[in-house]
ZAKE-117971 format. One record per residue: x, y, z of N, C-alpha, C in turn; residue in one letter. Coordinates in steps of 0.05 Angstrom, whole numbers, padded with zeros to 5 digits, always signed. Last residue first. Layout:
BEGIN
XYZXYZXYZa
...
//
This chain:
BEGIN
+01195+00893+01875+01186+00896+01854+01184+00917+01842q
+01217+00879+01927+01237+00881+01912+01225+00885+01882s
+01178+00879+01969+01201+00903+01968+01208+00904+01949a
+01147+00828+01952+01140+00847+01945+01153+00883+01945g
+01190+00788+01977+01187+00794+01945+01179+00820+01936g
+01177+00812+02023+01206+00821+02004+01211+00814+01980k
+01141+00792+02028+01137+00806+02040+01164+00818+02026a
+01145+00729+02028+01126+00745+02004+01129+00773+02010h
+01177+00718+02063+01189+00721+02039+01167+00736+02012g
+01145+00718+02108+01168+00745+02100+01185+00740+02073r
+01111+00683+02094+01104+00711+02098+01130+00732+02093s
+01139+00639+02110+01123+00644+02079+01119+00680+02076l
+01160+00640+02155+01182+00647+02132+01163+00653+02108a
+01105+00632+02184+01121+00666+02180+01140+00676+02174d
+01089+00580+02159+01071+00602+02157+01094+00644+02158l
+01125+00557+02197+01129+00558+02166+01118+00582+02154s
+01107+00573+02236+01132+00577+02239+01142+00584+02204k
+01060+00545+02234+01060+00579+02237+01092+00583+02235e
+01074+00494+02240+01060+00506+02215+01061+00536+02222v
+01098+00490+02289+01113+00489+02268+01100+00502+02248l
+01042+00504+02321+01072+00520+02328+01090+00510+02303p
+01020+00454+02310+01011+00479+02295+01029+00504+02308a
+01025+00410+02317+01041+00414+02302+01031+00444+02286i
+00996+00406+02384+01024+00393+02376+01039+00410+02353g
+00953+00422+02371+00959+00431+02400+00989+00426+02387a
+00935+00379+02337+00935+00410+02327+00952+00423+02354v
+00939+00336+02367+00952+00332+02351+00957+00355+02332i
+00899+00351+02399+00927+00346+02415+00933+00348+02387r
+00850+00346+02375+00859+00378+02387+00889+00369+02390e
+00843+00301+02348+00852+00319+02330+00863+00346+02347v
+00833+00281+02402+00850+00271+02385+00868+00287+02367g
+00783+00298+02404+00804+00305+02425+00829+00286+02424a
+00756+00270+02363+00757+00304+02365+00771+00317+02392a
+00797+00219+02348+00779+00227+02363+00775+00251+02351n
+00847+00187+02303+00841+00204+02327+00811+00212+02325p
+00853+00111+02299+00854+00147+02288+00834+00158+02316h
+00867+00074+02335+00886+00086+02314+00866+00110+02307l
+00823+00057+02365+00863+00050+02365+00874+00062+02359g
+00785+00078+02352+00785+00054+02347+00819+00036+02350d
+00787+00132+02370+00770+00127+02357+00771+00085+02359l
+00829+00167+02414+00828+00150+02395+00799+00139+02390v
+00827+00189+02474+00836+00211+02442+00840+00192+02419r
+00828+00156+02507+00809+00179+02508+00815+00201+02486t
+00873+00130+02506+00843+00113+02499+00819+00134+02496k
+00923+00126+02470+00912+00142+02496+00890+00134+02494d
+00963+00106+02435+00952+00090+02460+00942+00105+02479g
+00965+00162+02397+00976+00134+02399+00970+00117+02426t
+00979+00216+02419+00950+00204+02405+00955+00166+02410v
+01025+00235+02428+01009+00238+02440+00971+00234+02445g
+01038+00236+02353+01050+00237+02378+01019+00257+02396e
+01018+00231+02304+01000+00218+02328+01019+00224+02353l
+01070+00245+02275+01037+00259+02265+01015+00256+02299f
+01121+00260+02294+01107+00238+02298+01078+00252+02300s
+01159+00298+02268+01166+00273+02272+01148+00246+02280p
+01160+00352+02229+01145+00339+02254+01151+00306+02260y
+01208+00386+02200+01200+00352+02198+01174+00363+02233l
+01215+00419+02142+01213+00425+02175+01195+00391+02178p
+01266+00411+02094+01244+00408+02106+01229+00408+02126v
+01314+00390+02067+01313+00413+02072+01289+00423+02084g
+01325+00335+02040+01298+00357+02031+01307+00384+02044r
+01349+00315+02082+01363+00314+02050+01352+00334+02027r
+01320+00319+02131+01353+00322+02124+01356+00332+02104r
+01278+00295+02112+01277+00323+02122+01293+00337+02118a
+01289+00241+02092+01280+00260+02079+01286+00289+02087l
+01304+00228+02156+01327+00234+02132+01323+00245+02116d
+01267+00231+02182+01287+00240+02184+01298+00251+02173a
+01229+00193+02153+01221+00220+02152+01239+00237+02162y
+01257+00139+02156+01245+00153+02127+01241+00181+02129i
+01267+00116+02203+01293+00133+02193+01281+00149+02168a
+01216+00074+02212+01228+00097+02225+01242+00122+02211d
+01237+00034+02165+01218+00059+02169+01214+00081+02181f
+01280+00015+02198+01281+00027+02172+01260+00052+02168e
+01263+00001+02248+01284+00019+02247+01284+00029+02230r
+01211-00038+02232+01216-00010+02248+01238+00009+02247k
+01243-00073+02213+01225-00054+02193+01226-00037+02209y
+01281-00091+02266+01290-00086+02234+01272-00065+02217d
+01231-00116+02290+01244-00092+02301+01265-00072+02274a
+01174-00138+02268+01190-00133+02276+01215-00106+02275g
+01122-00113+02242+01141-00129+02235+01175-00130+02241f
+01104-00094+02286+01085-00116+02289+01109-00128+02265n
+01114-00043+02317+01120-00064+02325+01124-00094+02305a
+01091+00012+02281+01089-00007+02301+01105-00030+02305s
+01128+00076+02257+01119+00041+02258+01112+00030+02281a
+01107+00142+02265+01124+00123+02279+01115+00084+02274v
+01112+00183+02211+01091+00162+02225+01105+00144+02237i
+01122+00259+02199+01123+00232+02207+01101+00203+02215g
+01105+00303+02155+01092+00295+02187+01099+00271+02193a
+01142+00363+02133+01145+00331+02128+01126+00329+02159l
+01127+00420+02084+01119+00407+02122+01121+00382+02126l
+01138+00443+02037+01132+00428+02055+01133+00436+02081v
+01114+00507+01996+01136+00495+02016+01123+00469+02027s
+01113+00512+01919+01099+00511+01955+01119+00498+01972a
+01115+00512+01877+01117+00528+01889+01113+00526+01915g
+01125+00465+01842+01093+00485+01848+01095+00509+01855r
+01165+00444+01863+01169+00450+01838+01147+00458+01837a
+01147+00421+01913+01160+00452+01915+01169+00467+01880e
+01107+00381+01904+01101+00401+01912+01119+00425+01916c
+01156+00343+01884+01121+00360+01863+01127+00378+01874y
+01181+00330+01921+01198+00355+01899+01173+00366+01884a
+01154+00312+01949+01163+00340+01966+01161+00347+01938i
+01138+00268+01923+01123+00285+01931+01123+00315+01943i
+01185+00240+01917+01183+00247+01897+01151+00271+01899k
+01195+00224+01979+01209+00247+01961+01203+00256+01938e
+01158+00186+01978+01145+00214+01997+01177+00235+01979l
+01176+00149+01944+01153+00163+01939+01147+00190+01951n
+01216+00131+01970+01220+00143+01946+01192+00159+01933e
+01205+00117+02026+01216+00134+02023+01214+00145+01987r
+01160+00067+02002+01155+00089+02012+01180+00124+02015t
+01208+00042+01982+01189+00052+01970+01177+00069+01981t
+01233+00036+02030+01254+00039+02006+01228+00058+01990q
+01198+00004+02057+01208+00023+02065+01220+00049+02051p
+01159-00042+02026+01185-00035+02031+01193-00009+02034n
+01092-00051+02068+01107-00040+02049+01135-00038+02044q
+01063-00058+02115+01084-00075+02113+01098-00071+02095g
+01008-00036+02124+01013-00061+02096+01042-00077+02094r
+01025-00003+02149+01006-00028+02162+01002-00050+02146l
+01061+00028+02118+01077+00012+02147+01051-00007+02156m
+01022+00040+02085+01044+00043+02081+01057+00017+02095d
+00987+00072+02123+00984+00051+02104+00996+00036+02091n
+01029+00125+02144+01015+00102+02159+01001+00081+02140a
+01038+00147+02092+01060+00125+02099+01044+00106+02124g
+01038+00227+02110+01032+00198+02096+01048+00180+02102l
+01030+00285+02108+01025+00265+02134+01016+00238+02116a
+01051+00344+02081+01049+00316+02078+01050+00293+02100v
+01019+00403+02087+01042+00386+02100+01028+00359+02096i
+01049+00456+02036+01039+00426+02037+01039+00409+02063v
+01036+00530+02021+01045+00510+02048+01040+00478+02039l
+01011+00543+01980+01028+00553+01990+01040+00543+02015d
+00985+00535+01919+00986+00529+01953+01005+00530+01961a
+00971+00551+01869+00978+00567+01892+00975+00568+01918g
+00916+00498+01851+00945+00507+01848+00941+00536+01872d
+00926+00437+01902+00901+00465+01892+00928+00478+01877p
+00929+00378+01885+00940+00400+01893+00942+00421+01885l
+00911+00337+01851+00898+00339+01884+00905+00362+01890a
+00930+00323+01804+00897+00341+01801+00887+00348+01831f
+00978+00304+01818+00967+00321+01800+00945+00338+01811s
+00962+00269+01856+00975+00291+01864+00973+00312+01846l
+00962+00216+01850+00935+00230+01852+00943+00268+01848r
+01004+00190+01861+00987+00179+01836+00973+00201+01835a
+01012+00200+01910+01029+00208+01891+01007+00207+01866l
+00974+00168+01939+00979+00194+01942+00994+00214+01917g
+00986+00119+01925+00973+00134+01910+00966+00160+01918s
+01039+00109+01948+01038+00106+01918+01018+00115+01914q
+01028+00123+02011+01047+00145+01990+01041+00136+01961t
+00962+00107+02009+00988+00101+02017+01001+00120+02004t
+00898+00122+02025+00921+00131+02018+00942+00109+02031d
+00847+00106+02058+00867+00094+02056+00883+00109+02038g
+00824+00181+02060+00821+00156+02074+00829+00134+02053s
+00859+00234+02039+00834+00221+02028+00848+00194+02043v
+00862+00309+02046+00861+00275+02051+00851+00263+02045a
+00860+00358+02040+00862+00345+02003+00877+00312+02017a
+00827+00407+02066+00828+00378+02067+00832+00363+02038n
+00861+00468+02065+00839+00456+02052+00849+00428+02047v
+00857+00528+02110+00863+00499+02111+00853+00479+02087v
+00877+00587+02108+00858+00574+02098+00871+00541+02093r
+00894+00646+02135+00900+00627+02125+00875+00607+02122a
+00926+00699+02175+00904+00700+02149+00910+00672+02131d
+00937+00684+02248+00941+00685+02220+00921+00679+02195y
+00924+00686+02290+00926+00714+02278+00935+00714+02244g
+00907+00650+02334+00928+00651+02320+00934+00680+02314d
+00858+00638+02306+00860+00649+02332+00885+00663+02338r
+00879+00620+02266+00859+00638+02264+00853+00652+02284r
+00894+00564+02264+00915+00597+02263+00905+00623+02262l
+00857+00543+02288+00878+00554+02314+00895+00569+02291r
+00833+00536+02252+00812+00554+02271+00827+00568+02279a
+00856+00504+02217+00852+00531+02209+00838+00545+02235e
+00858+00451+02243+00882+00477+02247+00876+00498+02236l
+00802+00430+02247+00811+00450+02275+00841+00466+02269v
+00801+00428+02192+00782+00451+02198+00794+00459+02228a
+00844+00380+02184+00844+00416+02170+00824+00434+02185p
+00818+00344+02224+00845+00361+02233+00837+00386+02208f
+00746+00356+02237+00776+00350+02228+00794+00357+02227a
+00707+00382+02260+00721+00367+02277+00750+00356+02266a
+00680+00392+02211+00689+00414+02229+00705+00408+02253d
+00661+00352+02192+00684+00363+02177+00686+00388+02199a
+00653+00292+02251+00643+00322+02228+00668+00331+02219p
+00687+00235+02226+00689+00253+02250+00662+00276+02228l
+00713+00189+02210+00682+00185+02229+00681+00206+02248a
+00766+00217+02189+00750+00196+02193+00736+00195+02211f
+00804+00265+02173+00776+00270+02191+00765+00247+02199g
+00849+00266+02143+00818+00267+02126+00801+00275+02144a
+00893+00252+02173+00884+00270+02169+00860+00274+02157s
+00879+00188+02175+00892+00201+02206+00879+00238+02195l
+00874+00181+02124+00836+00181+02137+00845+00195+02167s
+00919+00212+02095+00905+00194+02096+00885+00198+02114d
+00944+00278+02061+00947+00248+02075+00919+00230+02073g
+00956+00352+02068+00956+00325+02042+00960+00294+02059f
+00923+00405+02068+00929+00371+02086+00927+00354+02071a
+00952+00466+02056+00941+00440+02046+00942+00416+02062v
+00938+00529+02060+00952+00508+02068+00955+00487+02056v
+00946+00597+02036+00937+00576+02029+00952+00549+02029r
+00946+00659+02066+00946+00637+02061+00932+00603+02053l
+00899+00706+02037+00907+00684+02058+00922+00664+02044a
+00913+00766+01995+00899+00738+02004+00907+00717+02025e
+00914+00831+02009+00926+00806+02009+00916+00781+02008a
+00869+00869+01986+00877+00859+02009+00893+00834+02009a
+00893+00920+01951+00874+00902+01945+00884+00889+01973a
+00883+00998+01958+00911+00971+01952+00886+00944+01960p
+00852+01037+01929+00858+01029+01953+00869+01001+01939v
+00855+01104+01901+00864+01074+01890+00865+01062+01923s
+00804+01142+01897+00821+01143+01911+00829+01109+01907v
+00780+01203+01854+00776+01171+01866+00807+01175+01878a
+00755+01264+01879+00776+01245+01869+00770+01213+01876m
//
């Protein structure tokens, strides 16, 4: 007699959508943020695959422009980590805010949850610019109801042992980023898993 065996649940699909800070600038692929995060999630018992959809040099505008073809079908969670290049170019914070909100809205419309990773502005453009730019991420997270990791480079910026060139994280820097953001990623995955289980139970 044939026995029906339920198909294994698919791995949760996490997308790292950012710029060179998350793409793995000057690092081997297995030392880049997506690979290190995936390894951490698997060690912690999560069946998750992390897709590297980050592109060096991306601004929020260029990220938004490529989002329709860069976001994989069936993405469960998108880590949006953009804005550093906007800040380095002195872009109007309002434009950055609008682009990020459109990115979040698009991801959600495609059925993905979003985790927003903030960027803390340098003081190069003055206190007013820094204040306005730094407020973008917390305001958006509150307005859109998405979890926020306040500073993607927390524990990396200013630590010469964790950067390659004063800005980009080295392998140790990536490990620090993952150590900081992983608990929030896992919390988001837990919420997704509960949602999937609830949806399956109601069918």
